[in-house]
ROVEX-908794 format. One record per residue (C-alpha): residue number from 1; x, y negated, z. Coordinates in pm, 1 decimal, always signed. Each point is the difference from the previous one (the first is absolute). Layout:
BEGIN
{nr = NUM; u = X; v = Y; w = Z}
...
***
This chain:
BEGIN
{nr = 1; u = -855.1; v = -1121.6; w = -357.0}
{nr = 2; u = +183.7; v = +276.2; w = +184.5}
{nr = 3; u = +308.6; v = -72.7; w = +203.4}
{nr = 4; u = +303.5; v = +195.6; w = +110.0}
{nr = 5; u = +296.3; v = -108.9; w = +211.7}
{nr = 6; u = +341.3; v = -112.5; w = -118.2}
{nr = 7; u = +249.9; v = +272.6; w = +90.3}
{nr = 8; u = +240.9; v = -262.4; w = +135.0}
{nr = 9; u = -194.1; v = -286.4; w = +162.4}
{nr = 10; u = -336.7; v = +181.0; w = +47.4}
{nr = 11; u = -195.4; v = -290.7; w = -150.1}
{nr = 12; u = -331.0; v = +97.1; w = -161.7}
{nr = 13; u = +47.5; v = +11.0; w = -377.7}
{nr = 14; u = -220.6; v = +111.4; w = -291.2}
{nr = 15; u = +61.0; v = +336.2; w = -162.6}
{nr = 16; u = -117.6; v = +216.3; w = -286.1}
{nr = 17; u = +15.0; v = +373.0; w = -68.9}
{nr = 18; u = +162.4; v = +79.9; w = -334.5}
{nr = 19; u = +41.6; v = +323.8; w = -194.0}
{nr = 20; u = +353.4; v = +44.5; w = -130.9}
{nr = 21; u = +123.0; v = +325.9; w = -157.5}
{nr = 22; u = -296.7; v = +186.7; w = +145.7}
{nr = 23; u = +76.1; v = -123.2; w = +353.4}
{nr = 24; u = -190.7; v = -239.2; w = +229.5}
{nr = 25; u = +204.7; v = -302.4; w = +107.1}
{nr = 26; u = -85.5; v = -284.1; w = +236.6}
{nr = 27; u = +135.7; v = -328.4; w = -138.1}
{nr = 28; u = +8.2; v = -304.1; w = +225.4}
{nr = 29; u = +168.3; v = -338.0; w = -15.9}
{nr = 30; u = +122.7; v = -215.9; w = +288.7}
{nr = 31; u = +72.2; v = -365.6; w = -84.1}
{nr = 32; u = +308.4; v = +17.4; w = +222.3}
{nr = 33; u = +133.9; v = +354.1; w = -58.7}
{nr = 34; u = -116.8; v = +71.6; w = -353.6}
{nr = 35; u = -146.6; v = +309.9; w = -159.6}
{nr = 36; u = -33.5; v = +325.6; w = +193.2}
{nr = 37; u = -101.8; v = +340.4; w = -140.4}
{nr = 38; u = -106.8; v = +302.4; w = +201.0}
{nr = 39; u = -75.2; v = +346.1; w = -137.8}
{nr = 40; u = -341.2; v = +107.2; w = +131.3}
{nr = 41; u = -32.7; v = +335.2; w = -176.1}
{nr = 42; u = +186.6; v = +190.2; w = -269.4}
{nr = 43; u = -334.5; v = +89.3; w = -164.6}
{nr = 44; u = -212.5; v = -301.9; w = -93.0}
{nr = 45; u = -307.3; v = +209.2; w = -80.7}
{nr = 46; u = +14.4; v = +170.1; w = +340.1}
{nr = 47; u = +37.6; v = -339.8; w = +168.5}
{nr = 48; u = -307.8; v = -135.6; w = -181.5}
{nr = 49; u = -192.2; v = +315.6; w = +96.5}
{nr = 50; u = +84.1; v = -49.6; w = +369.0}
{nr = 51; u = -154.7; v = -347.0; w = -12.5}
{nr = 52; u = -331.4; v = +157.2; w = -98.0}
{nr = 53; u = -5.5; v = +263.2; w = +277.3}
{nr = 54; u = +61.4; v = -228.4; w = +298.5}
{nr = 55; u = -371.7; v = -30.8; w = +73.7}
{nr = 56; u = +39.1; v = +169.4; w = +335.9}
{nr = 57; u = +309.5; v = +85.3; w = +197.4}
{nr = 58; u = -98.3; v = +367.5; w = +22.2}
{nr = 59; u = -35.1; v = +17.3; w = -378.5}
{nr = 60; u = +342.7; v = -162.1; w = -41.0}
{nr = 61; u = +159.3; v = +242.8; w = +246.6}
{nr = 62; u = -132.9; v = +295.0; w = -200.4}
{nr = 63; u = +236.0; v = -105.3; w = -279.5}
{nr = 64; u = +299.0; v = -135.6; w = +189.6}
{nr = 65; u = +78.4; v = +89.6; w = +359.7}
{nr = 66; u = +222.2; v = -295.6; w = +87.4}
{nr = 67; u = +87.6; v = -351.1; w = -105.4}
{nr = 68; u = +335.8; v = -172.7; w = +43.8}
{nr = 69; u = +43.0; v = -375.6; w = +15.3}
{nr = 70; u = +357.1; v = -122.0; w = -18.9}
{nr = 71; u = -1.7; v = -376.3; w = +43.3}
{nr = 72; u = +364.4; v = -49.5; w = +96.6}
{nr = 73; u = +282.1; v = +159.1; w = +195.4}
{nr = 74; u = +36.0; v = -327.7; w = +193.5}
{nr = 75; u = -347.6; v = -5.4; w = +151.0}
{nr = 76; u = -17.3; v = -102.6; w = +365.3}
{nr = 77; u = -384.8; v = -21.4; w = +5.6}
{nr = 78; u = +16.3; v = -366.7; w = +101.2}
{nr = 79; u = -163.5; v = -168.6; w = -300.5}
{nr = 80; u = -322.7; v = -189.3; w = +76.5}
{nr = 81; u = -190.8; v = +197.0; w = -265.3}
{nr = 82; u = +106.2; v = +337.1; w = +148.7}
{nr = 83; u = -81.4; v = +37.7; w = +368.7}
***
């Protein structure tokens, strides 16, 4: 099972990727803070295609030149699972 982090308490929680209205959404559920939804991509088919081309980093960079990861605006890089 894959795990993500709760956006509030940073506990590891299970997630699933769901297509909704042609978009790719990450759905996760924290027992303390409830359901959380995050838009991964506005084009579900493109998102699924990117999963198939990640064989090598150079191949991935041919398609997309950068990746952004926005965990939280409150990050102080002090969590045990970070650094």
